[in-house]
N, C-alpha and C positions, 0 to 999 in steps of 0.2 A: 737274382740271376742263378739259373740252374747250370751247374757245371758237372760233367761226367766225373765219376769217381776216379780213383787211381792217381796217376801222376798229375793230371790237370788240377785236381782238387788240392793236392799238396802245393803245386806251383802257385795257385791263386792264394792259398793261405800264406805262402812265403813272400808275397808281394808282387807277383807277376802282373796282377791286375793293375796295381799302382804304376808299375813300369810301362805297361801298355798305354794306360791313360796319359802318363807323362809324355810318351812318344807321340801320341795322337795330338796332344796339345801343342807340342812344339812344331809338328808338321802341318796340322790343320786346325787352327783355332776354332773354326765353326763346329768341327766335330767334337772338340773339347767341350764346348758349351752344351752340346747335346748330351754328352756322356755325363756331365757333372751337374745334373739338375737337382739333386737332393739338397734341400736347404740345411744349413747347419742347425744343431740342436738348440732349443731355447729353454730357459728356465720356465717354471710354471707361470702361465699367463692368466690374469684375472679379467675375464670379460665383465664381471660386475663392477669392478673398479673403473674400467675404461668407459662403460656405458654411463656411469655417473657424470662423465664429462659432457654428455649429450652427443649430438651428431658432429663428428669431426670431419665430415665430408667437405664443408665449406673451408675448413682450415687447410686441408690437403689441396683442394682446388686453388686456394689462394696461393699456396707455395708454387704450384705449377704455373699459375698466371704471372707470378712475380719472377719466375725463373730460379727459384731457390730449391725446388724439388730436386733431389739427388738421383732419382731413377732415370733410366734411359727411356722409359715408356710413358712419360707424363702426358703427351698428346693422346696416346691411346686410351689411357684410363680416365682422362678428363671428362668425357661424356657420361661416365657412370657416376660421377660425383654430384649430380643434380638431384639425388634422391633425398627424401626426408626420412627415410628408414636408416637409423644410425648403424645398423648392422652392415648395410650396403657400402658404407664408407670404406670398409676394409675387405669385405667379402663381395667383391664386384662380380657381376655376370651370373649370379646364381639363378636368376629368373629365366635365363636362356639355356641353362645346362640341365642335362638329365642326371648327372652324377657330379658330386663335389670333386674337384681335382686341385692340383697345385695352382692352376690358373685363378681359382677362386680365393686363394689365401693372400693375406697382406704381404706386400713387398717390404724389404728392410727400409727402403726409402720412405714408405708411409710412416713407419715408426719414427724415423729420423726428422720428420717435420716438427714434432714436439720434443723428442729426445735428441736434441741437436748439438750437444757438446761432444764433439768427437776428439778424443785424446787417446790415440792408439798406444799400447794395447789396453790401457786401463779402462776406457769406457766400454770396451766389448763385454766385460764381466757384468754390466748392468742387466743385460738380457741373456747372454750366453753362459752356460755353465763352465766352470774352471776345467781346463783341459780339452775343451771342444776344439775340433779341427776347423778353423775358420778360414784359412787360406784357401782361395779358390783353386780349382784344378789347374788353372793356367800358371800358377806359381810353382813351376817345376824346379828341380835343383839348380838348373842354369838360368833361371828366370832373370836374375840381375844382369846377365850377359846378353840375353836375347829379347827382353821386353820392349826395346826400342825399335826392333826390326819391324818394318812396315808390314811384313807378312803375319805378324803376331795378331793382328786384328784388335789390338788394344789402343785406346787413346785416353787422354786424361779424364774424359767424361765417364768412361767405364770404371775408372778407379775411384770416382768421387763418393760412391755410396759407402765405402770403407774408410777412405782417407780424407773425405770432405773436399770442398771446392778450393780451399786455399793452400792445399799442399803444393810443394814445389819439388822438382827433381833433386835439388840440392838438399832438401830436408832429409832425404834418405841417403843420398850419395856422399854426404860429408860425415856420416856416422861410422 
């Protein structure tokens, strides 16, 4: 993001951007999702190690078909999983694109089909480096007070990719 010098540059450095993002998330969850599209950092990924597993497309497809896939877009990606090309299991839509984009990258839900032991926050360190900011932009400072508001745009399905399907409200609210 290009920001003019002077006071705006200082304001952004001092957290105005985070403040504005937080305000957008609480007022307009859809805007929040558009603003916060950068994925969290990952540890070094070994394509060679994963390709030794063979084509994982049928495994991901099976999770979608059984209803255990944790992503919101299972029905959208399902048609791409009929490929015999093992790269296409995770990097879907490349044959239709002119340039590689975030849309062609694996979703966290893809990884969780095999790496399915979710035990927050301990299991996060398997893929994400220590100190990585993993909370989504929707988790603003007053998130605990506002997340059940119908205007938040959240539901338990959108929480599943980080918290798993078996989490309960009381799992957090009794802590």
